[in-house]
VOPAGU-2260 file (C-alpha; in pm, 1 decimal, decimal comma):
REM VOPAGU-2260
SITE   aa  ch    i         X         Y         Z
SITE  MET   A    0   10917,2   12334,0   11127,7
SITE  LYS   A    1   11100,0   12658,4   11084,7
SITE  GLN   A    2   11064,9   12880,3   10782,9
SITE  GLY   A    3   11248,3   12755,5   10479,8
SITE  GLY   A    4   11204,0   12385,8   10555,2
SITE  ALA   A    5   11457,6   12364,9   10836,4
SITE  LEU   A    6   11412,4   12098,4   11099,1
SITE  ASN   A    7   11350,8   12200,3   11466,0
SITE  LYS   A    8   11577,6   12082,0   11737,8
SITE  ASP   A    9   11382,3   11758,8   11813,9
SITE  GLN   A   10   11345,4   11668,0   11451,5
SITE  PHE   A   11   11723,3   11734,2   11384,7
SITE  ARG   A   12   11805,2   11509,2   11685,5
SITE  LEU   A   13   11581,7   11232,5   11538,5
SITE  VAL   A   14   11757,2   11266,4   11203,9
SITE  GLU   A   15   12099,6   11218,9   11388,5
SITE  LEU   A   16   11969,8   10906,4   11570,1
SITE  LEU   A   17   11809,0   10744,2   11261,0
SITE  SER   A   18   12118,1   10811,9   11044,9
SITE  LYS   A   19   12334,6   10634,8   11300,2
SITE  GLU   A   20   12099,2   10338,1   11303,5
SITE  VAL   A   21   12087,1   10336,1   10918,3
SITE  GLU   A   22   12459,5   10330,2   10886,6
SITE  GLU   A   23   12487,7   10042,4   11139,7
SITE  GLY   A   24   12216,5    9849,3   10963,1
SITE  ASN   A   25   11989,6    9857,7   11264,5
SITE  LEU   A   26   11693,8   10050,0   11139,0
SITE  ALA   A   27   11352,8    9886,3   11073,7
SITE  ILE   A   28   11022,5   10050,4   10960,3
SITE  PHE   A   29   10670,4    9995,2   11093,3
SITE  ALA   A   30   10415,3   10155,9   10867,0
SITE  GLY   A   31   10061,9   10209,1   10962,6
SITE  ALA   A   32    9753,2   10329,2   10757,8
SITE  GLY   A   33    9850,7   10689,2   10761,9
SITE  PHE   A   34   10174,1   10619,9   10575,9
SITE  SER   A   35    9961,0   10514,5   10273,4
SITE  ARG   A   36    9702,2   10784,9   10276,2
SITE  ASP   A   37    9905,8   11034,2   10060,9
SITE  ALA   A   38    9907,3   10764,7    9782,0
SITE  GLY   A   39    9533,5   10800,6    9749,4
SITE  PHE   A   40    9423,6   10498,4    9960,9
SITE  VAL   A   41    9129,5   10537,9   10198,4
SITE  ASP   A   42    9149,9   10542,6   10568,2
SITE  TRP   A   43    8953,5   10304,1   10788,4
SITE  LYS   A   44    8663,9   10537,8   10833,5
SITE  THR   A   45    8624,6   10576,6   10466,0
SITE  LEU   A   46    8660,9   10213,8   10386,9
SITE  LEU   A   47    8402,6   10107,5   10638,9
SITE  LYS   A   48    8147,0   10382,0   10567,7
SITE  PRO   A   49    7939,8   10146,6   10341,8
SITE  ILE   A   50    7943,9    9898,4   10631,1
SITE  ALA   A   51    7825,8   10160,2   10883,9
SITE  ASP   A   52    7552,4   10261,9   10643,4
SITE  ASP   A   53    7429,1    9902,2   10615,0
SITE  LEU   A   54    7416,4    9902,5   10998,4
SITE  GLU   A   55    7232,4   10247,2   10996,0
SITE  LEU   A   56    7519,5   10385,8   11202,0
SITE  ASP   A   57    7713,3   10703,9   11156,4
SITE  VAL   A   58    8078,9   10605,4   11097,3
SITE  GLU   A   59    8191,7   10957,5   11222,5
SITE  LYS   A   60    8049,1   10864,8   11564,6
SITE  GLU   A   61    8216,3   10530,8   11581,8
SITE  TRP   A   62    8572,2   10502,9   11732,5
SITE  ASP   A   63    8599,3   10123,9   11753,3
SITE  LEU   A   64    8602,7   10039,8   11383,9
SITE  VAL   A   65    8726,6    9685,5   11426,8
SITE  THR   A   66    8410,8    9615,5   11631,2
SITE  LEU   A   67    8198,8    9799,4   11372,1
SITE  ALA   A   68    8330,2    9539,6   11114,0
SITE  GLN   A   69    8233,6    9266,4   11357,4
SITE  TYR   A   70    7894,4    9393,7   11390,8
SITE  HIS   A   71    7834,3    9368,1   11011,7
SITE  THR   A   72    7979,2    9009,9   11005,6
SITE  ASN   A   73    7748,2    8914,4   11293,0
SITE  ILE   A   74    7424,0    9033,4   11128,5
SITE  HIS   A   75    7522,2    8838,2   10814,5
SITE  HIS   A   76    7581,3    8521,8   10995,4
SITE  ALA   A   77    7961,7    8532,7   10977,4
SITE  ASN   A   78    7958,7    8618,9   10606,8
SITE  ARG   A   79    8210,9    8885,3   10539,5
SITE  ALA   A   80    8191,1    8877,0   10160,6
SITE  LYS   A   81    8113,6    9252,9   10138,1
SITE  LEU   A   82    8416,4    9338,9   10367,6
SITE  ASN   A   83    8644,9    9134,8   10142,0
SITE  GLN   A   84    8516,2    9298,0    9832,9
SITE  LEU   A   85    8578,5    9638,5    9980,0
SITE  LEU   A   86    8935,5    9545,5   10067,0
SITE  VAL   A   87    8999,8    9418,2    9715,1
SITE  THR   A   88    8835,9    9716,3    9554,5
SITE  GLU   A   89    9018,0    9985,1    9764,6
SITE  PHE   A   90    9360,9    9835,4    9808,3
SITE  SER   A   91    9428,2    9627,6    9494,7
SITE  THR   A   92    9438,1    9931,8    9268,1
SITE  ASN   A   93    9765,5   10019,0    9092,7
SITE  VAL   A   94    9872,7   10320,5    9290,8
SITE  ALA   A   95   10220,3   10469,8    9280,5
SITE  PRO   A   96   10427,4   10471,0    9597,4
SITE  THR   A   97   10469,6   10807,8    9770,4
SITE  VAL   A   98   10789,2   11002,6    9802,1
SITE  ASN   A   99   10817,4   10878,9   10149,2
SITE  HIS   A  100   10794,4   10516,7   10036,4
SITE  ARG   A  101   11061,0   10582,6    9768,7
SITE  ILE   A  102   11306,7   10745,7   10012,5
SITE  LEU   A  103   11285,4   10455,1   10250,2
SITE  ALA   A  104   11330,4   10208,9    9970,0
SITE  ARG   A  105   11648,4   10373,1    9867,7
SITE  LEU   A  106   11791,2   10359,3   10213,1
SITE  PRO   A  107   11966,2   10030,8   10322,4
SITE  ILE   A  108   11673,3    9912,1   10535,6
SITE  GLY   A  109   11619,4    9533,0   10537,4
SITE  THR   A  110   11311,9    9500,8   10756,2
SITE  TYR   A  111   10954,4    9645,1   10709,9
SITE  TRP   A  112   10653,5    9577,3   10912,3
SITE  THR   A  113   10311,3    9693,5   10829,1
SITE  THR   A  114    9940,2    9654,5   10930,2
SITE  ASN   A  115    9851,7    9786,8   10569,1
SITE  TYR   A  116    9698,1    9559,0   10308,7
SITE  ASP   A  117    9845,8    9755,0   10000,5
SITE  ASN   A  118   10155,7    9679,0    9803,9
SITE  LEU   A  119   10328,5   10016,7    9820,2
SITE  ILE   A  120   10629,8    9919,0   10012,1
SITE  GLU   A  121   10719,7    9624,7    9801,0
SITE  ALA   A  122   10651,8    9833,2    9488,5
SITE  ALA   A  123   10878,2   10104,3    9609,6
SITE  LEU   A  124   11153,9    9848,1    9678,9
SITE  GLU   A  125   11110,3    9687,5    9340,8
SITE  SER   A  126   11123,4   10025,0    9169,4
SITE  THR   A  127   11476,7   10068,5    9313,7
SITE  GLY   A  128   11592,1    9743,2    9189,7
SITE  LYS   A  129   11559,0    9560,7    9516,8
SITE  ILE   A  130   11408,9    9216,4    9573,0
SITE  ALA   A  131   11136,4    9230,1    9838,8
SITE  ASP   A  132   11051,0    8904,8   10032,1
SITE  VAL   A  133   10689,9    8959,3   10121,4
SITE  LYS   A  134   10532,8    8768,1   10408,4
SITE  TYR   A  135   10152,6    8775,6   10472,6
SITE  THR   A  136   10083,1    8408,4   10572,4
SITE  VAL   A  137   10238,2    8188,4   10841,7
SITE  LYS   A  138   10362,0    7942,3   10580,9
SITE  GLN   A  139   10560,5    8228,1   10402,8
SITE  LEU   A  140   10763,1    8280,5   10716,8
SITE  ALA   A  141   10933,9    7941,3   10662,6
SITE  THR   A  142   11056,8    8027,2   10310,1
SITE  THR   A  143   11324,7    8286,1   10185,5
SITE  LYS   A  144   11327,9    8441,3    9859,3
SITE  SER   A  145   11676,7    8412,8    9687,0
SITE  ASN   A  146   11898,9    8731,2    9694,3
SITE  ARG   A  147   11638,9    8928,4    9887,8
SITE  ASP   A  148   11725,4    9284,7    9987,2
SITE  ALA   A  149   11434,5    9334,4   10238,6
SITE  VAL   A  150   11164,1    9146,8   10409,5
SITE  VAL   A  151   10822,0    9293,9   10423,3
SITE  TYR   A  152   10591,7    9151,8   10696,6
SITE  LYS   A  153   10226,3    9228,4   10630,9
SITE  MET   A  154   10097,4    9132,1   10979,0
SITE  HIS   A  155    9727,8    9185,6   10885,9
SITE  GLY   A  156    9745,7    9029,7   10549,5
SITE  ASP   A  157    9725,3    9128,7   10190,6
SITE  ALA   A  158    9449,2    9286,4    9970,3
SITE  THR   A  159    9488,9    9013,1    9704,3
SITE  HIS   A  160    9393,1    8750,8    9972,7
SITE  PRO   A  161    9099,5    8925,7   10170,5
SITE  ALA   A  162    8946,7    8622,1   10314,0
SITE  ASP   A  163    9256,4    8574,2   10523,1
SITE  ALA   A  164    9310,0    8936,7   10623,2
SITE  VAL   A  165    9282,1    9060,8   10983,0
SITE  LEU   A  166    8970,7    9277,3   10974,9
SITE  ILE   A  167    8708,1    9199,0   11239,6
SITE  ARG   A  168    8718,4    9150,9   11612,8
SITE  ASP   A  169    8723,8    8765,6   11585,5
SITE  ASP   A  170    9038,3    8798,0   11382,1
SITE  TYR   A  171    9218,5    9015,6   11655,5
SITE  GLU   A  172    9107,4    8778,4   11929,2
SITE  ARG   A  173    9243,8    8472,9   11743,7
SITE  TYR   A  174    9565,9    8641,9   11619,1
SITE  HIS   A  175    9788,9    8501,1   11898,7
SITE  ILE   A  176    9679,6    8160,2   11796,3
SITE  ASN   A  177    9647,3    8172,6   11429,5
SITE  MET   A  178    9937,5    8410,2   11365,8
SITE  GLN   A  179   10165,4    8319,7   11662,2
SITE  PRO   A  180   10487,6    8300,8   11447,0
SITE  TYR   A  181   10431,6    8675,8   11353,4
SITE  VAL   A  182   10394,3    8763,7   11717,1
SITE  THR   A  183   10735,1    8581,4   11780,4
SITE  ALA   A  184   10902,4    8731,2   11474,2
SITE  LEU   A  185   10806,2    9101,3   11559,7
SITE  SER   A  186   10890,0    9044,6   11923,2
SITE  GLY   A  187   11235,5    8940,0   11804,9
SITE  ASP   A  188   11282,7    9228,6   11576,1
SITE  LEU   A  189   11170,3    9481,9   11845,7
SITE  VAL   A  190   11459,0    9341,8   12058,1
SITE  SER   A  191   11717,8    9337,0   11795,8
SITE  LYS   A  192   11636,5    9637,8   11572,6
SITE  THR   A  193   11548,2   10009,3   11609,7
SITE  PHE   A  194   11208,6   10076,9   11479,0
SITE  LEU   A  195   11066,4   10394,7   11330,2
SITE  PHE   A  196   10687,6   10397,0   11351,7
SITE  LEU   A  197   10525,3   10606,5   11064,2
SITE  GLY   A  198   10156,9   10662,9   11007,1
SITE  PHE   A  199   10052,9   10463,5   11309,4
SITE  SER   A  200    9807,7   10556,8   11576,6
SITE  PHE   A  201    9909,5   10275,2   11830,3
SITE  THR   A  202    9551,6   10162,6   11873,7
SITE  ASP   A  203    9620,5    9815,6   11721,1
SITE  PRO   A  204    9560,6    9556,1   12002,5
SITE  ASN   A  205    9806,5    9312,8   11841,2
SITE  LEU   A  206   10098,4    9553,2   11855,1
SITE  GLU   A  207    9993,7    9665,2   12206,0
SITE  TYR   A  208   10013,8    9312,2   12327,8
SITE  ILE   A  209   10359,5    9252,4   12170,7
SITE  LEU   A  210   10504,5    9581,2   12298,8
SITE  SER   A  211   10385,8    9508,4   12651,0
SITE  ARG   A  212   10546,4    9157,9   12647,0
SITE  VAL   A  213   10876,6    9294,7   12526,1
SITE  ARG   A  214   10868,7    9559,7   12807,2
SITE  ILE   A  215   10789,3    9296,1   13073,4
SITE  HIS   A  216   11085,7    9081,3   12959,9
SITE  TYR   A  217   11336,6    9353,1   12927,6
SITE  GLY   A  218   11219,3    9624,2   13157,1
SITE  ARG   A  219   11446,5    9917,6   13165,9
SITE  ASP   A  220   11691,0    9749,4   12926,1
SITE  GLN   A  221   11450,4    9745,1   12628,7
SITE  ARG   A  222   11563,5    9891,5   12299,1
SITE  GLN   A  223   11470,9   10255,2   12211,6
SITE  HIS   A  224   11235,4   10301,9   11928,8
SITE  TYR   A  225   11101,3   10612,1   11765,7
SITE  CYS   A  226   10771,2   10748,6   11610,7
SITE  VAL   A  227   10664,5   11057,1   11432,7
SITE  LEU   A  228   10320,6   11207,7   11512,2
SITE  ARG   A  229   10133,5   11511,8   11418,7
SITE  LYS   A  230   10095,6   11765,8   11709,0
SITE  ALA   A  231    9736,7   11834,9   11812,2
SITE  LYS   A  232    9589,8   12128,0   11624,7
SITE  ARG   A  233    9302,7   12352,0   11725,7
SITE  TYR   A  234    8992,9   12284,7   11512,8
SITE  ASP   A  235    8790,8   12568,1   11358,7
SITE  ASN   A  236    8535,3   12683,3   11613,1
SITE  GLU   A  237    8682,4   12451,8   11874,6
SITE  ALA   A  238    8646,7   12575,0   12234,2
SITE  LEU   A  239    8984,2   12648,0   12392,0
SITE  VAL   A  240    8907,1   12424,8   12687,3
SITE  ASP   A  241    8846,0   12126,1   12448,5
SITE  PHE   A  242    9168,1   12196,4   12265,0
SITE  GLU   A  243    9368,6   12205,6   12594,0
SITE  TYR   A  244    9200,2   11882,1   12696,9
SITE  ARG   A  245    9330,2   11718,2   12377,4
SITE  GLN   A  246    9674,2   11859,6   12426,8
SITE  ARG   A  247    9686,5   11710,4   12776,8
SITE  LYS   A  248    9591,3   11370,0   12646,3
SITE  GLU   A  249    9860,7   11405,6   12382,9
SITE  GLN   A  250   10119,3   11454,8   12657,3
SITE  LEU   A  251    9996,9   11168,8   12859,1
SITE  PHE   A  252    9991,5   10945,9   12540,9
SITE  ALA   A  253   10350,0   11031,4   12466,9
SITE  GLY   A  254   10433,5   10925,9   12827,5
SITE  GLU   A  255   10261,0   10597,1   12769,5
SITE  LEU   A  256   10463,7   10529,6   12445,2
SITE  LEU   A  257   10787,4   10606,3   12636,6
SITE  ARG   A  258   10687,3   10326,3   12886,3
SITE  VAL   A  259   10691,1   10074,2   12607,7
SITE  GLY   A  260   11024,2   10213,2   12471,1
SITE  ILE   A  261   10896,8   10450,5   12192,8
SITE  LYS   A  262   11008,3   10814,0   12193,0
SITE  THR   A  263   10782,5   11059,1   12005,8
SITE  THR   A  264   10888,0   11337,0   11776,6
SITE  TYR   A  265   10610,1   11585,7   11672,2
SITE  VAL   A  266   10552,7   11756,1   11335,7
SITE  ASP   A  267   10291,9   12035,0   11261,3
SITE  GLU   A  268   10208,0   11888,7   10929,1
SITE  PHE   A  269   10263,6   11545,8   10770,4
SITE  GLU   A  270   10481,2   11712,2   10494,8
SITE  GLU   A  271   10760,6   11748,7   10757,6
SITE  ILE   A  272   10790,8   11380,0   10781,6
SITE  THR   A  273   10922,1   11388,9   10418,2
SITE  ALA   A  274   11170,3   11648,9   10529,7
SITE  ILE   A  275   11291,4   11432,3   10817,9
SITE  LEU   A  276   11325,9   11124,8   10582,3
SITE  LYS   A  277   11505,1   11340,6   10311,8
SITE  ALA   A  278   11752,2   11459,1   10578,9
SITE  VAL   A  279   11828,4   11097,1   10673,5
SITE  GLU   A  280   11877,2   11011,6   10307,5
SITE  TYR   A  281   12088,3   11318,4   10258,3
SITE  ARG   A  282   12322,6   11212,4   10536,7
SITE  HIS   A  283   12341,7   10857,4   10415,2
SITE  LYS   A  284   12410,9   10957,0   10045,9
SITE  ARG   A  285   12694,2   11185,4   10162,9
SITE  ARG   A  286   12872,5   10865,8   10257,4
SITE  THR   A  287   12851,7   10735,6    9900,2
SITE  VAL   A  288   13092,9   10864,5    9634,0
SITE  PHE   A  289   13034,0   10829,7    9267,4
SITE  ILE   A  290   13369,4   10833,2    9071,1
SITE  SER   A  291   13328,6   10940,8    8709,8
SITE  GLY   A  292   13617,7   10904,8    8476,3
SITE  ALA   A  293   13751,2   10797,2    8142,2
SITE  ALA   A  294   14087,5   10830,9    7998,0
SITE  HIS   A  295   14242,3   10731,4    7657,4
SITE  GLU   A  296   14525,9   10970,0    7734,9
SITE  TYR   A  297   14621,7   11136,7    8063,9
SITE  CYS   A  298   14793,4   11462,4    7953,5
SITE  PRO   A  299   14943,1   11655,6    8131,7
SITE  TRP   A  300   15030,0   11356,7    8342,9
SITE  THR   A  301   15177,4   11021,2    8256,9
SITE  GLN   A  302   14966,6   10712,1    8256,6
SITE  ALA   A  303   15161,8   10562,0    8542,7
SITE  GLU   A  304   15121,8   10882,3    8762,7
SITE  SER   A  305   14746,9   10900,5    8680,7
SITE  GLU   A  306   14673,1   10535,8    8758,7
SITE  ARG   A  307   14863,1   10570,4    9083,5
SITE  PHE   A  308   14662,3   10879,2    9181,8
SITE  VAL   A  309   14324,4   10709,0    9110,2
SITE  TYR   A  310   14440,7   10404,9    9304,4
SITE  GLU   A  311   14554,0   10598,2    9605,1
SITE  LEU   A  312   14254,8   10826,6    9603,4
SITE  SER   A  313   14018,8   10528,2    9590,0
SITE  ARG   A  314   14202,7   10350,0    9867,0
SITE  GLU   A  315   14183,1   10655,9   10093,2
SITE  ILE   A  316   13815,8   10711,8   10024,6
SITE  ASN   A  317   13739,9   10356,5   10129,7
SITE  LYS   A  318   13968,3   10404,8   10437,2
SITE  GLU   A  319   13750,3   10700,3   10539,9
SITE  LYS   A  320   13448,3   10452,2   10539,4
SITE  PHE   A  321   13289,8   10598,2   10218,7
SITE  ARG   A  322   13119,2   10369,9    9987,3
SITE  VAL   A  323   13240,6   10391,4    9619,3
SITE  ILE   A  324   13012,3   10360,6    9301,3
SITE  SER   A  325   13177,4   10355,2    8961,7
SITE  GLY   A  326   13087,5   10269,8    8609,8
SITE  PHE   A  327   13424,0   10108,1    8535,2
SITE  GLY   A  328   13545,5   10386,6    8310,6
SITE  LEU   A  329   13809,3   10342,4    8045,6
SITE  GLY   A  330   14148,2   10375,9    8197,5
SITE  ILE   A  331   14010,6   10451,1    8550,4
SITE  GLY   A  332   13801,1   10153,0    8649,9
SITE  SER   A  333   14084,2    9911,6    8724,7
SITE  ALA   A  334   14264,8   10157,3    8950,8
SITE  VAL   A  335   13942,0   10232,5    9144,7
SITE  ILE   A  336   13888,6    9858,0    9200,5
SITE  SER   A  337   14248,9    9801,0    9311,3
SITE  GLY   A  338   14246,0   10087,9    9560,6
SITE  VAL   A  339   13914,3    9985,7    9728,6
SITE  LEU   A  340   14001,2    9613,2    9724,9
SITE  GLU   A  341   14346,9    9667,0    9881,0
SITE  GLN   A  342   14220,7    9876,8   10152,1
SITE  THR   A  343   13927,6    9650,6   10234,4
SITE  ILE   A  344   14168,1    9343,3   10253,2
SITE  MET   A  345   14412,4    9538,2   10462,2
SITE  SER   A  346   14149,9    9634,6   10718,8
SITE  GLY   A  347   14030,4    9269,3   10747,7
SITE  GLY   A  348   13702,3    9332,1   10575,5
SITE  ARG   A  349   13532,3    9168,3   10282,7
SITE  LEU   A  350   13443,6    9333,5    9961,4
SITE  ASP   A  351   13071,2    9383,7    9917,9
SITE  GLY   A  352   12810,0    9638,7    9829,6
SITE  GLU   A  353   12901,1    9848,3   10141,1
SITE  GLN   A  354   13248,8    9921,0   10002,6
SITE  LEU   A  355   13219,2    9916,8    9625,6
SITE  VAL   A  356   12942,2    9907,0    9369,1
SITE  LEU   A  357   13057,8    9857,2    8998,5
SITE  ARG   A  358   12829,3    9904,0    8717,2
SITE  PRO   A  359   13010,5    9825,9    8386,3
SITE  PHE   A  360   12813,9    9964,6    8096,8
SITE  PRO   A  361   12659,5    9715,6    7834,4
SITE  GLN   A  362   12847,4    9753,3    7513,2
SITE  THR   A  363   12606,0    9599,7    7268,5
SITE  GLN   A  364   12235,7    9646,9    7217,9
SITE  SER   A  365   12047,3    9320,7    7263,8
SITE  GLY   A  366   11696,9    9450,8    7335,5
SITE  LYS   A  367   11473,9    9705,5    7164,3
SITE  ARG   A  368   11590,7   10013,5    7353,8
SITE  PRO   A  369   11876,1   10218,0    7210,4
SITE  LEU   A  370   12208,0   10191,0    7395,4
SITE  ALA   A  371   12220,3   10568,8    7455,1
SITE  GLU   A  372   11883,7   10542,9    7618,8
SITE  LEU   A  373   11990,7   10247,0    7837,4
SITE  TRP   A  374   12324,4   10424,7    7940,2
SITE  ARG   A  375   12131,8   10734,6    8057,0
SITE  GLU   A  376   11900,9   10533,1    8278,0
SITE  TYR   A  377   12210,4   10340,8    8400,6
SITE  ARG   A  378   12378,6   10672,0    8501,0
SITE  ARG   A  379   12064,8   10790,0    8666,7
SITE  THR   A  380   12035,4   10463,6    8874,1
SITE  MET   A  381   12400,8   10499,0    8990,3
SITE  LEU   A  382   12373,4   10861,2    9072,5
SITE  GLU   A  383   12054,8   10829,2    9265,3
SITE  HIS   A  384   12242,5   10650,7    9536,6
SITE  ALA   A  385   12534,2   10894,9    9558,3
SITE  GLY   A  386   12569,9   11223,2    9753,1
SITE  ILE   A  387   12908,0   11326,5    9617,0
SITE  ALA   A  388   13053,7   11282,2    9268,1
SITE  ILE   A  389   13431,5   11311,2    9174,3
SITE  PHE   A  390   13510,9   11376,0    8813,8
SITE  LEU   A  391   13858,1   11280,5    8668,2
SITE  PHE   A  392   14006,7   11323,8    8326,3
SITE  GLY   A  393   13736,2   11267,7    8071,1
SITE  ASN   A  394   13839,9   11174,5    7713,6
SITE  LYS   A  395   13804,4   10893,4    7471,7
SITE  LEU   A  396   13909,5   10777,3    7130,8
SITE  VAL   A  397   13653,9   10818,5    6838,2
SITE  ASP   A  398   13754,3   10747,3    6483,0
SITE  GLY   A  399   14123,4   10779,3    6565,8
SITE  LYS   A  400   14075,5   11119,5    6744,2
SITE  VAL   A  401   14083,5   11193,8    7116,5
SITE  VAL   A  402   13757,4   11376,1    7215,3
SITE  GLU   A  403   13602,4   11480,9    7541,8
SITE  SER   A  404   13370,5   11222,9    7706,9
SITE  ASN   A  405   13017,2   11305,1    7645,9
SITE  GLY   A  406   12917,5   11030,9    7894,6
SITE  MET   A  407   13092,8   11227,1    8177,5
SITE  ARG   A  408   12913,8   11538,0    8076,0
SITE  GLU   A  409   12581,0   11351,3    8104,5
SITE  GLU   A  410   12680,9   11222,9    8450,5
SITE  PHE   A  411   12762,0   11570,2    8551,7
SITE  GLU   A  412   12412,5   11699,6    8444,7
SITE  ILE   A  413   12240,4   11417,0    8616,6
SITE  ALA   A  414   12448,0   11474,6    8940,7
SITE  ARG   A  415   12360,0   11845,0    8928,9
SITE  GLU   A  416   11994,3   11769,3    8877,0
SITE  ASN   A  417   12005,1   11543,0    9184,8
SITE  GLY   A  418   12163,4   11788,4    9413,3
SITE  VAL   A  419   12481,1   11575,2    9437,8
SITE  PHE   A  420   12791,7   11753,0    9556,6
SITE  ILE   A  421   13032,9   11777,2    9263,9
SITE  ILE   A  422   13416,0   11767,9    9290,4
SITE  PRO   A  423   13575,1   11803,4    8953,8
SITE  ILE   A  424   13951,9   11764,9    8966,8
SITE  GLY   A  425   14037,7   12015,2    8716,6
SITE  ILE   A  426   14415,5   11952,8    8699,7
SITE  THR   A  427   14343,6   11618,2    8540,6
SITE  GLY   A  428   14233,7   11801,8    8224,0
SITE  SER   A  429   13996,9   11713,0    7945,5
SITE  ILE   A  430   13632,7   11759,8    8026,5
SITE  SER   A  431   13703,2   11759,0    8404,1
SITE  LEU   A  432   13875,3   12093,2    8364,8
SITE  LYS   A  433   13557,6   12243,5    8186,2
SITE  LEU   A  434   13335,3   12094,6    8462,3
SITE  TRP   A  435   13567,8   12248,8    8738,3
SITE  GLU   A  436   13521,5   12591,4    8563,7
SITE  GLU   A  437   13145,9   12550,6    8563,1
SITE  VAL   A  438   13124,8   12444,8    8924,6
SITE  LEU   A  439   13334,3   12733,5    9036,0
SITE  HIS   A  440   13138,4   12978,4    8826,8
SITE  ASN   A  441   12818,1   12865,7    8982,8
SITE  PHE   A  442   12936,2   12809,1    9338,1
SITE  LYS   A  443   12755,5   13012,9    9601,8
SITE  VAL   A  444   12917,7   13015,3    9946,0
SITE  ASN   A  445   12584,4   13069,6   10124,1
SITE  ASP   A  446   12434,9   12750,1    9977,9
SITE  HIS   A  447   12665,4   12537,2   10193,8
SITE  PRO   A  448   12699,0   12534,4   10573,7
SITE  ARG   A  449   13084,4   12544,8   10533,1
SITE  GLY   A  450   13090,2   12726,2   10200,3
SITE  ASN   A  451   13385,8   12953,2   10303,8
SITE  ASP   A  452   13590,4   12642,3   10369,5
SITE  ILE   A  453   13491,2   12458,3   10055,3
SITE  LEU   A  454   13560,2   12737,3    9802,7
SITE  PRO   A  455   13933,0   12758,8    9828,0
SITE  LEU   A  456   13972,4   12389,4    9819,0
SITE  LEU   A  457   13766,8   12361,1    9502,2
SITE  GLN   A  458   13968,9   12644,2    9355,4
SITE  ALA   A  459   14295,5   12457,8    9424,7
SITE  LEU   A  460   14170,5   12150,3    9232,1
SITE  GLY   A  461   14206,4   12332,6    8916,6
SITE  ASP   A  462   14518,8   12548,2    8998,4
SITE  ASP   A  463   14817,5   12455,5    8775,4
SITE  LYS   A  464   15037,7   12469,0    9085,7
SITE  THR   A  465   14850,8   12168,2    9233,3
SITE  ASP   A  466   14999,9   11836,6    9176,6
SITE  LEU   A  467   14822,3   11500,0    9185,9
SITE  ASN   A  468   14938,2   11430,3    9548,4
SITE  GLU   A  469   14806,2   11753,8    9669,5
SITE  ALA   A  470   14485,2   11708,6    9465,9
SITE  LYS   A  471   14429,6   11371,7    9659,0
SITE  LYS   A  472   14472,4   11547,4    9993,9
SITE  ILE   A  473   14237,6   11828,9    9897,3
SITE  THR   A  474   13964,6   11598,2    9763,6
SITE  LEU   A  475   13977,4   11387,8   10088,4
SITE  GLN   A  476   13951,2   11706,1   10282,4
SITE  LEU   A  477   13642,2   11811,8   10086,5
SITE  LEU   A  478   13486,6   11470,1   10153,4
SITE  ARG   A  479   13522,8   11525,1   10533,5
SITE  ILE   A  480   13381,5   11863,6   10517,8
SITE  VAL   A  481   13080,2   11775,7   10291,9
C-alpha cells in the first residue's frame, strides 16, 4: 500500500470489481480463521498446543493439524472431550466483532460462509439491526428465519455445539456423507454468487473438493471469485535463497487458485484489508443519500414552491439510482415519499429498501431511555448507512415561536463525524443557511478528488441569485461528481 493509505493498482481494481458485485447483489463472503484473529481468538496452532503437548509433540513442527487432532482422539479411544472443551473455552467467549466484520455487516451482503466456530459474523449483523439466519446443522438448512437479512453458513459447526463440530480427520473424511447438503448449498452459491475469501489459507479439504467439482462442471465458464492474501515477507535472519523459494511457491499457488476460479490480490499487511473493505463501503454509501429537513414555514419561498422542489429533487435522486434515507421531517417527508414513489412506479419498479428507507421518529417515551437519547441514536443509525447528506430548510414551532431545528444541527454534526459529504441548500434558509456557511468556511479543495469542480457548485447553493429549480440541478450535479 502506498504512503498515506492509498490503494495500489491491483487493490483499487479489486475495489471496483467488488463494488459492482455489491450493487448488483451478487457478493458473498467466505471467512476463514484469519478473519477472526484480530478479535482475539486463537489460531489453530495455539488452540491445539495443549493437544500436541499431551502427545509430546511440538506444535510448531506440525503442519497437518487436523491429523494432529485425530492422533489425540485415537490414543483416547475416540474420546474427544478435551478437544470439545478447548473449542468451548476458546470460541464461546463474548468477543466484539472487528472493524472488518462491522464493515461487511453494514454492506448489503446476504450470504456468508465460514469454517470458523465463533459467532462474530452473526454478532456484527445483529449489531447493525440485521436478522441473521445461522446454519450449522443439516436440519437447519430446511428452515428459514422470518425476515432474515443474511444467511450465515457455518460449515464446520458452532462452538456452542462442540460435539458436532468438524475437528478431526474422521470428521473431514465423513463430511461428504454427513454434511452433503452443505456441499450442495456451497456448490450452488459458488456458481450463482461472486465470493470474496478473507482470512482463508485454502488448505481445507472440504473446500478443495467443492471447488474442484465446480471447475469440472463449468470449466472455463466458471464464475470469477476473489481472495486477499498477505504477500510473502522475508523473516528475520532468513537466508535469501529460502525467501526466494517461498516467493516462487507463492506465485505457483496463485496460479493454482486461478485454476479453480479465484483471483488473488496481495497486501503487505493485514491492515490493508480494512482499507480495501472501507473503500468498498465508501463507494456503496456514496449511492445512499440522507435527506434532512423540517419546515413549519418556508420563507423566502412559498409552501407550494418548496414542496414541489423537494418532490422533484427526490424524484430525480431516485431516477439517478440513489437510495434515499429520510426521517420523515415536518413539512418535508411527504414530498420526499411522493417523489421517490412516483419515479419508482414510472420506471416499473417496486418500492423497497433499495429505493427508500423511512425512519419516522418516535414521539412519545414508552421505555426508560429519554426521547432525546433515543433520537440521537436513531439519527446515528440512519447516517451510518449514508455517504451524502442533503440539508433543507430547518425550522419548527416551539411555544408559538418559529425556531431553528436543533435536530438538523445534530444530524449535521453526526454526518460530519462520519465523513459524510454534506450538501446544505443554503437558499432554503433557516438552519440550512447556517450549515451552508459552515461547510463553505471549512471546505478544502485538496481534500476531494474533484474539489475545484465541487466548490463553485456549493457556493451557488447559497447564492441569493439561485432559485429552487437551479438549486435542484446543482444538487444533482454534485451527487454525480461525489
